[in-house]
mmCIF file of the protein (N, C-alpha, C, O) and its ligand, coordinates in Angstrom:
data_MODEL
# 
_entry.id   MODEL 
# 
loop_
_entity.id 
_entity.type 
_entity.pdbx_number_of_molecules 
1 polymer     1 
2 non-polymer 1 
# 
_entity_poly.entity_id                      1 
_entity_poly.type                           'polypeptide(L)' 
_entity_poly.nstd_linkage                   no 
_entity_poly.nstd_monomer                   no 
_entity_poly.pdbx_seq_one_letter_code       
;(UNK)(UNK)(UNK)(UNK)(UNK)(UNK)(UNK)(UNK)(UNK)(UNK)(UNK)(UNK)(UNK)(UNK)(UNK)(UNK)
(UNK)(UNK)(UNK)(UNK)(UNK)(UNK)(UNK)(UNK)(UNK)(UNK)(UNK)(UNK)(UNK)(UNK)(UNK)(UNK)
(UNK)(UNK)(UNK)(UNK)(UNK)(UNK)(UNK)(UNK)(UNK)(UNK)(UNK)(UNK)(UNK)(UNK)(UNK)(UNK)
(UNK)(UNK)(UNK)(UNK)(UNK)(UNK)
;
_entity_poly.pdbx_seq_one_letter_code_can   XXXXXXXXXXXXXXXXXXXXXXXXXXXXXXXXXXXXXXXXXXXXXXXXXXXXXX 
_entity_poly.pdbx_strand_id                 A 
# 
loop_
_entity_poly_seq.entity_id 
_entity_poly_seq.num 
_entity_poly_seq.mon_id 
_entity_poly_seq.hetero 
1 1  UNK n 
1 2  UNK n 
1 3  UNK n 
1 4  UNK n 
1 5  UNK n 
1 6  UNK n 
1 7  UNK n 
1 8  UNK n 
1 9  UNK n 
1 10 UNK n 
1 11 UNK n 
1 12 UNK n 
1 13 UNK n 
1 14 UNK n 
1 15 UNK n 
1 16 UNK n 
1 17 UNK n 
1 18 UNK n 
1 19 UNK n 
1 20 UNK n 
1 21 UNK n 
1 22 UNK n 
1 23 UNK n 
1 24 UNK n 
1 25 UNK n 
1 26 UNK n 
1 27 UNK n 
1 28 UNK n 
1 29 UNK n 
1 30 UNK n 
1 31 UNK n 
1 32 UNK n 
1 33 UNK n 
1 34 UNK n 
1 35 UNK n 
1 36 UNK n 
1 37 UNK n 
1 38 UNK n 
1 39 UNK n 
1 40 UNK n 
1 41 UNK n 
1 42 UNK n 
1 43 UNK n 
1 44 UNK n 
1 45 UNK n 
1 46 UNK n 
1 47 UNK n 
1 48 UNK n 
1 49 UNK n 
1 50 UNK n 
1 51 UNK n 
1 52 UNK n 
1 53 UNK n 
1 54 UNK n 
# 
loop_
_struct_asym.id 
_struct_asym.entity_id 
A 1 
B 2 
# 
loop_
_chem_comp.id 
_chem_comp.type 
_chem_comp.mon_nstd_flag 
UNK 'L-peptide linking' . 
ZN  non-polymer         . 
# 
_pdbx_entity_nonpoly.entity_id   2 
_pdbx_entity_nonpoly.name        ? 
_pdbx_entity_nonpoly.comp_id     ZN 
# 
_pdbx_nonpoly_scheme.asym_id         B 
_pdbx_nonpoly_scheme.entity_id       2 
_pdbx_nonpoly_scheme.mon_id          ZN 
_pdbx_nonpoly_scheme.ndb_seq_num     1 
_pdbx_nonpoly_scheme.pdb_seq_num     101 
_pdbx_nonpoly_scheme.auth_seq_num    101 
_pdbx_nonpoly_scheme.pdb_mon_id      ZN 
_pdbx_nonpoly_scheme.auth_mon_id     ZN 
_pdbx_nonpoly_scheme.pdb_strand_id   A 
_pdbx_nonpoly_scheme.pdb_ins_code    . 
# 
loop_
_atom_site.group_PDB 
_atom_site.id 
_atom_site.type_symbol 
_atom_site.label_atom_id 
_atom_site.label_alt_id 
_atom_site.label_comp_id 
_atom_site.label_asym_id 
_atom_site.label_entity_id 
_atom_site.label_seq_id 
_atom_site.pdbx_PDB_ins_code 
_atom_site.Cartn_x 
_atom_site.Cartn_y 
_atom_site.Cartn_z 
_atom_site.occupancy 
_atom_site.B_iso_or_equiv 
_atom_site.pdbx_formal_charge 
_atom_site.auth_seq_id 
_atom_site.auth_comp_id 
_atom_site.auth_asym_id 
_atom_site.auth_atom_id 
_atom_site.pdbx_PDB_model_num 
ATOM   1   N  N  . UNK A 1 1  ? 49.813 159.499 73.878 1.00 0.00 ? 1   UNK A N  1 
ATOM   2   C  CA . UNK A 1 1  ? 50.336 160.138 72.633 1.00 0.00 ? 1   UNK A CA 1 
ATOM   3   C  C  . UNK A 1 1  ? 51.639 160.884 73.043 1.00 0.00 ? 1   UNK A C  1 
ATOM   4   O  O  . UNK A 1 1  ? 51.829 161.520 74.079 1.00 0.00 ? 1   UNK A O  1 
ATOM   5   N  N  . UNK A 1 2  ? 52.490 160.672 72.013 1.00 0.00 ? 2   UNK A N  1 
ATOM   6   C  CA . UNK A 1 2  ? 53.632 161.402 72.376 1.00 0.00 ? 2   UNK A CA 1 
ATOM   7   C  C  . UNK A 1 2  ? 53.488 162.871 71.913 1.00 0.00 ? 2   UNK A C  1 
ATOM   8   O  O  . UNK A 1 2  ? 52.696 163.287 71.068 1.00 0.00 ? 2   UNK A O  1 
ATOM   9   N  N  . UNK A 1 3  ? 54.472 163.641 72.675 1.00 0.00 ? 3   UNK A N  1 
ATOM   10  C  CA . UNK A 1 3  ? 54.544 165.198 72.513 1.00 0.00 ? 3   UNK A CA 1 
ATOM   11  C  C  . UNK A 1 3  ? 55.676 165.335 71.900 1.00 0.00 ? 3   UNK A C  1 
ATOM   12  O  O  . UNK A 1 3  ? 56.687 164.683 72.164 1.00 0.00 ? 3   UNK A O  1 
ATOM   13  N  N  . UNK A 1 4  ? 55.556 166.395 70.840 1.00 0.00 ? 4   UNK A N  1 
ATOM   14  C  CA . UNK A 1 4  ? 56.845 166.739 69.940 1.00 0.00 ? 4   UNK A CA 1 
ATOM   15  C  C  . UNK A 1 4  ? 57.121 168.229 70.110 1.00 0.00 ? 4   UNK A C  1 
ATOM   16  O  O  . UNK A 1 4  ? 56.292 169.086 70.417 1.00 0.00 ? 4   UNK A O  1 
ATOM   17  N  N  . UNK A 1 5  ? 58.286 168.381 69.887 1.00 0.00 ? 5   UNK A N  1 
ATOM   18  C  CA . UNK A 1 5  ? 58.824 169.969 70.133 1.00 0.00 ? 5   UNK A CA 1 
ATOM   19  C  C  . UNK A 1 5  ? 58.839 170.516 68.689 1.00 0.00 ? 5   UNK A C  1 
ATOM   20  O  O  . UNK A 1 5  ? 59.236 169.892 67.705 1.00 0.00 ? 5   UNK A O  1 
ATOM   21  N  N  . UNK A 1 6  ? 58.422 171.581 68.703 1.00 0.00 ? 6   UNK A N  1 
ATOM   22  C  CA . UNK A 1 6  ? 58.331 172.533 67.460 1.00 0.00 ? 6   UNK A CA 1 
ATOM   23  C  C  . UNK A 1 6  ? 58.846 173.879 67.655 1.00 0.00 ? 6   UNK A C  1 
ATOM   24  O  O  . UNK A 1 6  ? 58.727 174.397 68.765 1.00 0.00 ? 6   UNK A O  1 
ATOM   25  N  N  . UNK A 1 7  ? 59.398 174.496 66.708 1.00 0.00 ? 7   UNK A N  1 
ATOM   26  C  CA . UNK A 1 7  ? 59.831 175.976 66.657 1.00 0.00 ? 7   UNK A CA 1 
ATOM   27  C  C  . UNK A 1 7  ? 58.941 176.612 65.740 1.00 0.00 ? 7   UNK A C  1 
ATOM   28  O  O  . UNK A 1 7  ? 58.895 176.224 64.572 1.00 0.00 ? 7   UNK A O  1 
ATOM   29  N  N  . UNK A 1 8  ? 58.171 177.628 66.188 1.00 0.00 ? 8   UNK A N  1 
ATOM   30  C  CA . UNK A 1 8  ? 57.378 178.563 65.394 1.00 0.00 ? 8   UNK A CA 1 
ATOM   31  C  C  . UNK A 1 8  ? 58.069 179.754 64.928 1.00 0.00 ? 8   UNK A C  1 
ATOM   32  O  O  . UNK A 1 8  ? 58.348 180.630 65.747 1.00 0.00 ? 8   UNK A O  1 
ATOM   33  N  N  . UNK A 1 9  ? 58.447 179.912 63.418 1.00 0.00 ? 9   UNK A N  1 
ATOM   34  C  CA . UNK A 1 9  ? 59.215 181.045 63.270 1.00 0.00 ? 9   UNK A CA 1 
ATOM   35  C  C  . UNK A 1 9  ? 58.262 182.323 63.348 1.00 0.00 ? 9   UNK A C  1 
ATOM   36  O  O  . UNK A 1 9  ? 58.811 183.418 63.471 1.00 0.00 ? 9   UNK A O  1 
ATOM   37  N  N  . UNK A 1 10 ? 57.034 182.262 63.294 1.00 0.00 ? 10  UNK A N  1 
ATOM   38  C  CA . UNK A 1 10 ? 56.211 183.415 63.687 1.00 0.00 ? 10  UNK A CA 1 
ATOM   39  C  C  . UNK A 1 10 ? 56.242 184.016 64.865 1.00 0.00 ? 10  UNK A C  1 
ATOM   40  O  O  . UNK A 1 10 ? 56.420 185.226 65.004 1.00 0.00 ? 10  UNK A O  1 
ATOM   41  N  N  . UNK A 1 11 ? 56.046 183.092 65.909 1.00 0.00 ? 11  UNK A N  1 
ATOM   42  C  CA . UNK A 1 11 ? 56.261 183.379 67.252 1.00 0.00 ? 11  UNK A CA 1 
ATOM   43  C  C  . UNK A 1 11 ? 57.421 183.481 67.782 1.00 0.00 ? 11  UNK A C  1 
ATOM   44  O  O  . UNK A 1 11 ? 57.584 183.938 68.913 1.00 0.00 ? 11  UNK A O  1 
ATOM   45  N  N  . UNK A 1 12 ? 58.390 183.058 67.010 1.00 0.00 ? 12  UNK A N  1 
ATOM   46  C  CA . UNK A 1 12 ? 59.802 182.874 67.325 1.00 0.00 ? 12  UNK A CA 1 
ATOM   47  C  C  . UNK A 1 12 ? 60.006 182.292 68.820 1.00 0.00 ? 12  UNK A C  1 
ATOM   48  O  O  . UNK A 1 12 ? 60.587 182.916 69.708 1.00 0.00 ? 12  UNK A O  1 
ATOM   49  N  N  . UNK A 1 13 ? 59.412 180.939 68.978 1.00 0.00 ? 13  UNK A N  1 
ATOM   50  C  CA . UNK A 1 13 ? 59.389 180.469 70.259 1.00 0.00 ? 13  UNK A CA 1 
ATOM   51  C  C  . UNK A 1 13 ? 59.084 178.986 70.214 1.00 0.00 ? 13  UNK A C  1 
ATOM   52  O  O  . UNK A 1 13 ? 58.357 178.573 69.311 1.00 0.00 ? 13  UNK A O  1 
ATOM   53  N  N  . UNK A 1 14 ? 59.598 178.123 71.145 1.00 0.00 ? 14  UNK A N  1 
ATOM   54  C  CA . UNK A 1 14 ? 59.339 176.761 71.001 1.00 0.00 ? 14  UNK A CA 1 
ATOM   55  C  C  . UNK A 1 14 ? 58.174 176.451 71.642 1.00 0.00 ? 14  UNK A C  1 
ATOM   56  O  O  . UNK A 1 14 ? 57.837 177.008 72.687 1.00 0.00 ? 14  UNK A O  1 
ATOM   57  N  N  . UNK A 1 15 ? 57.373 175.391 70.959 1.00 0.00 ? 15  UNK A N  1 
ATOM   58  C  CA . UNK A 1 15 ? 56.063 175.033 71.328 1.00 0.00 ? 15  UNK A CA 1 
ATOM   59  C  C  . UNK A 1 15 ? 56.093 173.409 71.420 1.00 0.00 ? 15  UNK A C  1 
ATOM   60  O  O  . UNK A 1 15 ? 56.757 172.790 70.589 1.00 0.00 ? 15  UNK A O  1 
ATOM   61  N  N  . UNK A 1 16 ? 55.345 172.697 72.473 1.00 0.00 ? 16  UNK A N  1 
ATOM   62  C  CA . UNK A 1 16 ? 55.321 171.348 72.445 1.00 0.00 ? 16  UNK A CA 1 
ATOM   63  C  C  . UNK A 1 16 ? 53.844 170.963 72.041 1.00 0.00 ? 16  UNK A C  1 
ATOM   64  O  O  . UNK A 1 16 ? 52.885 171.591 72.490 1.00 0.00 ? 16  UNK A O  1 
ATOM   65  N  N  . UNK A 1 17 ? 53.716 169.967 71.225 1.00 0.00 ? 17  UNK A N  1 
ATOM   66  C  CA . UNK A 1 17 ? 52.229 169.532 70.816 1.00 0.00 ? 17  UNK A CA 1 
ATOM   67  C  C  . UNK A 1 17 ? 52.259 168.065 70.875 1.00 0.00 ? 17  UNK A C  1 
ATOM   68  O  O  . UNK A 1 17 ? 53.206 167.408 70.442 1.00 0.00 ? 17  UNK A O  1 
ATOM   69  N  N  . UNK A 1 18 ? 51.048 167.483 71.499 1.00 0.00 ? 18  UNK A N  1 
ATOM   70  C  CA . UNK A 1 18 ? 51.008 166.158 71.579 1.00 0.00 ? 18  UNK A CA 1 
ATOM   71  C  C  . UNK A 1 18 ? 50.134 165.541 70.243 1.00 0.00 ? 18  UNK A C  1 
ATOM   72  O  O  . UNK A 1 18 ? 48.929 165.689 70.040 1.00 0.00 ? 18  UNK A O  1 
ATOM   73  N  N  . UNK A 1 19 ? 50.845 165.010 69.634 1.00 0.00 ? 19  UNK A N  1 
ATOM   74  C  CA . UNK A 1 19 ? 50.296 164.377 68.323 1.00 0.00 ? 19  UNK A CA 1 
ATOM   75  C  C  . UNK A 1 19 ? 50.355 162.984 68.109 1.00 0.00 ? 19  UNK A C  1 
ATOM   76  O  O  . UNK A 1 19 ? 51.307 162.315 68.510 1.00 0.00 ? 19  UNK A O  1 
ATOM   77  N  N  . UNK A 1 20 ? 49.347 162.482 67.471 1.00 0.00 ? 20  UNK A N  1 
ATOM   78  C  CA . UNK A 1 20 ? 49.645 160.965 67.068 1.00 0.00 ? 20  UNK A CA 1 
ATOM   79  C  C  . UNK A 1 20 ? 50.694 160.829 66.021 1.00 0.00 ? 20  UNK A C  1 
ATOM   80  O  O  . UNK A 1 20 ? 51.153 161.813 65.442 1.00 0.00 ? 20  UNK A O  1 
ATOM   81  N  N  . UNK A 1 21 ? 51.063 159.639 65.785 1.00 0.00 ? 21  UNK A N  1 
ATOM   82  C  CA . UNK A 1 21 ? 52.121 159.502 64.699 1.00 0.00 ? 21  UNK A CA 1 
ATOM   83  C  C  . UNK A 1 21 ? 51.689 159.710 63.379 1.00 0.00 ? 21  UNK A C  1 
ATOM   84  O  O  . UNK A 1 21 ? 52.561 160.019 62.567 1.00 0.00 ? 21  UNK A O  1 
ATOM   85  N  N  . UNK A 1 22 ? 50.453 159.601 62.965 1.00 0.00 ? 22  UNK A N  1 
ATOM   86  C  CA . UNK A 1 22 ? 50.111 160.069 61.741 1.00 0.00 ? 22  UNK A CA 1 
ATOM   87  C  C  . UNK A 1 22 ? 49.611 161.388 61.539 1.00 0.00 ? 22  UNK A C  1 
ATOM   88  O  O  . UNK A 1 22 ? 49.581 161.898 60.418 1.00 0.00 ? 22  UNK A O  1 
ATOM   89  N  N  . UNK A 1 23 ? 49.238 161.932 62.513 1.00 0.00 ? 23  UNK A N  1 
ATOM   90  C  CA . UNK A 1 23 ? 48.881 163.542 62.513 1.00 0.00 ? 23  UNK A CA 1 
ATOM   91  C  C  . UNK A 1 23 ? 50.446 164.108 62.186 1.00 0.00 ? 23  UNK A C  1 
ATOM   92  O  O  . UNK A 1 23 ? 50.621 164.967 61.322 1.00 0.00 ? 23  UNK A O  1 
ATOM   93  N  N  . UNK A 1 24 ? 51.487 163.574 62.918 1.00 0.00 ? 24  UNK A N  1 
ATOM   94  C  CA . UNK A 1 24 ? 52.846 164.292 62.589 1.00 0.00 ? 24  UNK A CA 1 
ATOM   95  C  C  . UNK A 1 24 ? 53.376 163.864 61.217 1.00 0.00 ? 24  UNK A C  1 
ATOM   96  O  O  . UNK A 1 24 ? 54.080 164.603 60.528 1.00 0.00 ? 24  UNK A O  1 
ATOM   97  N  N  . UNK A 1 25 ? 53.014 162.676 60.870 1.00 0.00 ? 25  UNK A N  1 
ATOM   98  C  CA . UNK A 1 25 ? 53.585 162.348 59.492 1.00 0.00 ? 25  UNK A CA 1 
ATOM   99  C  C  . UNK A 1 25 ? 52.880 163.042 58.380 1.00 0.00 ? 25  UNK A C  1 
ATOM   100 O  O  . UNK A 1 25 ? 53.418 163.136 57.276 1.00 0.00 ? 25  UNK A O  1 
ATOM   101 N  N  . UNK A 1 26 ? 51.691 163.536 58.623 1.00 0.00 ? 26  UNK A N  1 
ATOM   102 C  CA . UNK A 1 26 ? 50.875 164.234 57.562 1.00 0.00 ? 26  UNK A CA 1 
ATOM   103 C  C  . UNK A 1 26 ? 51.053 165.505 57.886 1.00 0.00 ? 26  UNK A C  1 
ATOM   104 O  O  . UNK A 1 26 ? 50.421 166.313 57.205 1.00 0.00 ? 26  UNK A O  1 
ATOM   105 N  N  . UNK A 1 27 ? 51.773 165.942 58.782 1.00 0.00 ? 27  UNK A N  1 
ATOM   106 C  CA . UNK A 1 27 ? 51.927 167.465 58.867 1.00 0.00 ? 27  UNK A CA 1 
ATOM   107 C  C  . UNK A 1 27 ? 50.674 168.138 59.351 1.00 0.00 ? 27  UNK A C  1 
ATOM   108 O  O  . UNK A 1 27 ? 50.626 169.362 59.227 1.00 0.00 ? 27  UNK A O  1 
ATOM   109 N  N  . UNK A 1 28 ? 49.698 167.536 59.862 1.00 0.00 ? 28  UNK A N  1 
ATOM   110 C  CA . UNK A 1 28 ? 48.413 168.047 60.662 1.00 0.00 ? 28  UNK A CA 1 
ATOM   111 C  C  . UNK A 1 28 ? 48.709 168.470 61.823 1.00 0.00 ? 28  UNK A C  1 
ATOM   112 O  O  . UNK A 1 28 ? 48.193 167.983 62.829 1.00 0.00 ? 28  UNK A O  1 
ATOM   113 N  N  . UNK A 1 29 ? 49.651 169.511 61.863 1.00 0.00 ? 29  UNK A N  1 
ATOM   114 C  CA . UNK A 1 29 ? 49.670 170.314 63.258 1.00 0.00 ? 29  UNK A CA 1 
ATOM   115 C  C  . UNK A 1 29 ? 49.964 171.758 63.002 1.00 0.00 ? 29  UNK A C  1 
ATOM   116 O  O  . UNK A 1 29 ? 50.622 172.042 62.001 1.00 0.00 ? 29  UNK A O  1 
ATOM   117 N  N  . UNK A 1 30 ? 49.591 172.594 63.716 1.00 0.00 ? 30  UNK A N  1 
ATOM   118 C  CA . UNK A 1 30 ? 50.018 173.970 63.508 1.00 0.00 ? 30  UNK A CA 1 
ATOM   119 C  C  . UNK A 1 30 ? 49.999 174.636 64.970 1.00 0.00 ? 30  UNK A C  1 
ATOM   120 O  O  . UNK A 1 30 ? 49.431 174.120 65.933 1.00 0.00 ? 30  UNK A O  1 
ATOM   121 N  N  . UNK A 1 31 ? 50.708 175.872 65.004 1.00 0.00 ? 31  UNK A N  1 
ATOM   122 C  CA . UNK A 1 31 ? 50.903 176.629 66.049 1.00 0.00 ? 31  UNK A CA 1 
ATOM   123 C  C  . UNK A 1 31 ? 49.670 177.046 66.965 1.00 0.00 ? 31  UNK A C  1 
ATOM   124 O  O  . UNK A 1 31 ? 48.892 177.865 66.474 1.00 0.00 ? 31  UNK A O  1 
ATOM   125 N  N  . UNK A 1 32 ? 49.429 176.600 68.159 1.00 0.00 ? 32  UNK A N  1 
ATOM   126 C  CA . UNK A 1 32 ? 48.496 176.880 68.880 1.00 0.00 ? 32  UNK A CA 1 
ATOM   127 C  C  . UNK A 1 32 ? 48.297 178.454 69.016 1.00 0.00 ? 32  UNK A C  1 
ATOM   128 O  O  . UNK A 1 32 ? 47.158 178.868 69.233 1.00 0.00 ? 32  UNK A O  1 
ATOM   129 N  N  . UNK A 1 33 ? 49.281 179.286 68.905 1.00 0.00 ? 33  UNK A N  1 
ATOM   130 C  CA . UNK A 1 33 ? 49.175 180.546 69.351 1.00 0.00 ? 33  UNK A CA 1 
ATOM   131 C  C  . UNK A 1 33 ? 48.917 181.436 67.956 1.00 0.00 ? 33  UNK A C  1 
ATOM   132 O  O  . UNK A 1 33 ? 48.150 182.390 68.088 1.00 0.00 ? 33  UNK A O  1 
ATOM   133 N  N  . UNK A 1 34 ? 49.421 181.233 66.795 1.00 0.00 ? 34  UNK A N  1 
ATOM   134 C  CA . UNK A 1 34 ? 49.201 181.716 65.741 1.00 0.00 ? 34  UNK A CA 1 
ATOM   135 C  C  . UNK A 1 34 ? 48.491 181.027 64.516 1.00 0.00 ? 34  UNK A C  1 
ATOM   136 O  O  . UNK A 1 34 ? 47.974 181.606 63.561 1.00 0.00 ? 34  UNK A O  1 
ATOM   137 N  N  . UNK A 1 35 ? 48.563 179.831 64.713 1.00 0.00 ? 35  UNK A N  1 
ATOM   138 C  CA . UNK A 1 35 ? 48.003 179.109 63.474 1.00 0.00 ? 35  UNK A CA 1 
ATOM   139 C  C  . UNK A 1 35 ? 48.850 178.728 62.373 1.00 0.00 ? 35  UNK A C  1 
ATOM   140 O  O  . UNK A 1 35 ? 48.387 178.132 61.400 1.00 0.00 ? 35  UNK A O  1 
ATOM   141 N  N  . UNK A 1 36 ? 50.254 179.087 62.488 1.00 0.00 ? 36  UNK A N  1 
ATOM   142 C  CA . UNK A 1 36 ? 51.069 178.831 61.516 1.00 0.00 ? 36  UNK A CA 1 
ATOM   143 C  C  . UNK A 1 36 ? 51.307 177.205 61.465 1.00 0.00 ? 36  UNK A C  1 
ATOM   144 O  O  . UNK A 1 36 ? 51.230 176.458 62.440 1.00 0.00 ? 36  UNK A O  1 
ATOM   145 N  N  . UNK A 1 37 ? 51.609 176.828 60.135 1.00 0.00 ? 37  UNK A N  1 
ATOM   146 C  CA . UNK A 1 37 ? 51.753 175.357 59.793 1.00 0.00 ? 37  UNK A CA 1 
ATOM   147 C  C  . UNK A 1 37 ? 53.139 175.172 59.460 1.00 0.00 ? 37  UNK A C  1 
ATOM   148 O  O  . UNK A 1 37 ? 53.601 174.041 59.307 1.00 0.00 ? 37  UNK A O  1 
ATOM   149 N  N  . UNK A 1 38 ? 53.840 176.226 59.337 1.00 0.00 ? 38  UNK A N  1 
ATOM   150 C  CA . UNK A 1 38 ? 55.396 175.898 58.970 1.00 0.00 ? 38  UNK A CA 1 
ATOM   151 C  C  . UNK A 1 38 ? 56.212 175.754 60.335 1.00 0.00 ? 38  UNK A C  1 
ATOM   152 O  O  . UNK A 1 38 ? 57.109 176.554 60.599 1.00 0.00 ? 38  UNK A O  1 
ATOM   153 N  N  . UNK A 1 39 ? 55.933 174.897 61.038 1.00 0.00 ? 39  UNK A N  1 
ATOM   154 C  CA . UNK A 1 39 ? 56.484 174.794 62.226 1.00 0.00 ? 39  UNK A CA 1 
ATOM   155 C  C  . UNK A 1 39 ? 57.790 173.827 61.969 1.00 0.00 ? 39  UNK A C  1 
ATOM   156 O  O  . UNK A 1 39 ? 57.761 172.890 61.170 1.00 0.00 ? 39  UNK A O  1 
ATOM   157 N  N  . UNK A 1 40 ? 58.894 174.168 62.724 1.00 0.00 ? 40  UNK A N  1 
ATOM   158 C  CA . UNK A 1 40 ? 60.133 173.334 62.521 1.00 0.00 ? 40  UNK A CA 1 
ATOM   159 C  C  . UNK A 1 40 ? 60.395 172.374 63.376 1.00 0.00 ? 40  UNK A C  1 
ATOM   160 O  O  . UNK A 1 40 ? 60.772 172.743 64.488 1.00 0.00 ? 40  UNK A O  1 
ATOM   161 N  N  . UNK A 1 41 ? 60.278 170.931 63.122 1.00 0.00 ? 41  UNK A N  1 
ATOM   162 C  CA . UNK A 1 41 ? 60.408 170.167 64.303 1.00 0.00 ? 41  UNK A CA 1 
ATOM   163 C  C  . UNK A 1 41 ? 61.894 170.285 65.014 1.00 0.00 ? 41  UNK A C  1 
ATOM   164 O  O  . UNK A 1 41 ? 62.970 170.486 64.449 1.00 0.00 ? 41  UNK A O  1 
ATOM   165 N  N  . UNK A 1 42 ? 61.661 170.120 66.269 1.00 0.00 ? 42  UNK A N  1 
ATOM   166 C  CA . UNK A 1 42 ? 62.775 170.240 67.114 1.00 0.00 ? 42  UNK A CA 1 
ATOM   167 C  C  . UNK A 1 42 ? 63.476 168.865 67.337 1.00 0.00 ? 42  UNK A C  1 
ATOM   168 O  O  . UNK A 1 42 ? 63.393 168.359 68.457 1.00 0.00 ? 42  UNK A O  1 
ATOM   169 N  N  . UNK A 1 43 ? 64.015 168.362 66.556 1.00 0.00 ? 43  UNK A N  1 
ATOM   170 C  CA . UNK A 1 43 ? 64.707 166.905 66.707 1.00 0.00 ? 43  UNK A CA 1 
ATOM   171 C  C  . UNK A 1 43 ? 66.078 167.050 66.875 1.00 0.00 ? 43  UNK A C  1 
ATOM   172 O  O  . UNK A 1 43 ? 66.635 168.079 66.495 1.00 0.00 ? 43  UNK A O  1 
ATOM   173 N  N  . UNK A 1 44 ? 66.770 166.017 67.473 1.00 0.00 ? 44  UNK A N  1 
ATOM   174 C  CA . UNK A 1 44 ? 68.031 166.306 67.750 1.00 0.00 ? 44  UNK A CA 1 
ATOM   175 C  C  . UNK A 1 44 ? 68.918 166.352 66.588 1.00 0.00 ? 44  UNK A C  1 
ATOM   176 O  O  . UNK A 1 44 ? 70.036 166.864 66.639 1.00 0.00 ? 44  UNK A O  1 
ATOM   177 N  N  . UNK A 1 45 ? 68.486 165.890 65.684 1.00 0.00 ? 45  UNK A N  1 
ATOM   178 C  CA . UNK A 1 45 ? 69.169 166.050 64.315 1.00 0.00 ? 45  UNK A CA 1 
ATOM   179 C  C  . UNK A 1 45 ? 69.184 167.660 63.776 1.00 0.00 ? 45  UNK A C  1 
ATOM   180 O  O  . UNK A 1 45 ? 70.071 168.074 63.029 1.00 0.00 ? 45  UNK A O  1 
ATOM   181 N  N  . UNK A 1 46 ? 68.255 168.362 64.184 1.00 0.00 ? 46  UNK A N  1 
ATOM   182 C  CA . UNK A 1 46 ? 67.876 169.689 63.620 1.00 0.00 ? 46  UNK A CA 1 
ATOM   183 C  C  . UNK A 1 46 ? 68.635 170.606 64.543 1.00 0.00 ? 46  UNK A C  1 
ATOM   184 O  O  . UNK A 1 46 ? 69.321 171.534 64.116 1.00 0.00 ? 46  UNK A O  1 
ATOM   185 N  N  . UNK A 1 47 ? 68.490 170.316 65.838 1.00 0.00 ? 47  UNK A N  1 
ATOM   186 C  CA . UNK A 1 47 ? 69.069 171.379 66.881 1.00 0.00 ? 47  UNK A CA 1 
ATOM   187 C  C  . UNK A 1 47 ? 70.180 170.740 67.639 1.00 0.00 ? 47  UNK A C  1 
ATOM   188 O  O  . UNK A 1 47 ? 70.209 169.541 67.917 1.00 0.00 ? 47  UNK A O  1 
ATOM   189 N  N  . UNK A 1 48 ? 71.074 171.592 67.950 1.00 0.00 ? 48  UNK A N  1 
ATOM   190 C  CA . UNK A 1 48 ? 72.133 170.986 68.830 1.00 0.00 ? 48  UNK A CA 1 
ATOM   191 C  C  . UNK A 1 48 ? 71.435 171.387 70.268 1.00 0.00 ? 48  UNK A C  1 
ATOM   192 O  O  . UNK A 1 48 ? 70.804 172.415 70.513 1.00 0.00 ? 48  UNK A O  1 
ATOM   193 N  N  . UNK A 1 49 ? 71.691 170.415 71.048 1.00 0.00 ? 49  UNK A N  1 
ATOM   194 C  CA . UNK A 1 49 ? 71.243 170.546 72.474 1.00 0.00 ? 49  UNK A CA 1 
ATOM   195 C  C  . UNK A 1 49 ? 71.988 171.729 73.103 1.00 0.00 ? 49  UNK A C  1 
ATOM   196 O  O  . UNK A 1 49 ? 73.118 172.157 72.870 1.00 0.00 ? 49  UNK A O  1 
ATOM   197 N  N  . UNK A 1 50 ? 70.988 172.168 74.019 1.00 0.00 ? 50  UNK A N  1 
ATOM   198 C  CA . UNK A 1 50 ? 71.465 173.490 74.818 1.00 0.00 ? 50  UNK A CA 1 
ATOM   199 C  C  . UNK A 1 50 ? 72.250 172.804 75.920 1.00 0.00 ? 50  UNK A C  1 
ATOM   200 O  O  . UNK A 1 50 ? 71.674 171.954 76.600 1.00 0.00 ? 50  UNK A O  1 
ATOM   201 N  N  . UNK A 1 51 ? 73.360 173.068 76.120 1.00 0.00 ? 51  UNK A N  1 
ATOM   202 C  CA . UNK A 1 51 ? 74.147 172.759 77.282 1.00 0.00 ? 51  UNK A CA 1 
ATOM   203 C  C  . UNK A 1 51 ? 74.051 173.757 78.396 1.00 0.00 ? 51  UNK A C  1 
ATOM   204 O  O  . UNK A 1 51 ? 74.275 174.959 78.248 1.00 0.00 ? 51  UNK A O  1 
ATOM   205 N  N  . UNK A 1 52 ? 73.725 173.221 79.445 1.00 0.00 ? 52  UNK A N  1 
ATOM   206 C  CA . UNK A 1 52 ? 73.666 174.174 80.586 1.00 0.00 ? 52  UNK A CA 1 
ATOM   207 C  C  . UNK A 1 52 ? 74.761 173.959 81.888 1.00 0.00 ? 52  UNK A C  1 
ATOM   208 O  O  . UNK A 1 52 ? 74.783 172.907 82.527 1.00 0.00 ? 52  UNK A O  1 
ATOM   209 N  N  . UNK A 1 53 ? 75.348 174.710 82.079 1.00 0.00 ? 53  UNK A N  1 
ATOM   210 C  CA . UNK A 1 53 ? 76.315 174.525 83.094 1.00 0.00 ? 53  UNK A CA 1 
ATOM   211 C  C  . UNK A 1 53 ? 75.732 175.078 84.323 1.00 0.00 ? 53  UNK A C  1 
ATOM   212 O  O  . UNK A 1 53 ? 75.308 176.231 84.398 1.00 0.00 ? 53  UNK A O  1 
ATOM   213 N  N  . UNK A 1 54 ? 75.722 174.255 85.253 1.00 0.00 ? 54  UNK A N  1 
ATOM   214 C  CA . UNK A 1 54 ? 75.197 174.361 86.795 1.00 0.00 ? 54  UNK A CA 1 
ATOM   215 C  C  . UNK A 1 54 ? 76.054 175.049 87.643 1.00 0.00 ? 54  UNK A C  1 
ATOM   216 O  O  . UNK A 1 54 ? 75.763 175.194 88.830 1.00 0.00 ? 54  UNK A O  1 
HETATM 217 ZN ZN . ZN  B 2 .  ? 53.170 180.518 66.115 1.00 0.00 2 101 ZN  A ZN 1 
# 
């Protein structure tokens, strides 16, 4: 199963969840820490990539 990155506004942190495609499409996911369901998917379209300078 693919894993997806989300941002939890309640925890104010990024989390990664392993979901099936159908689970993701139905929104059947929640924050493992606080149980919030209003997670924001961290897709490239939503988030600008963090550039790190080494
Ligand atoms: Zn949370």
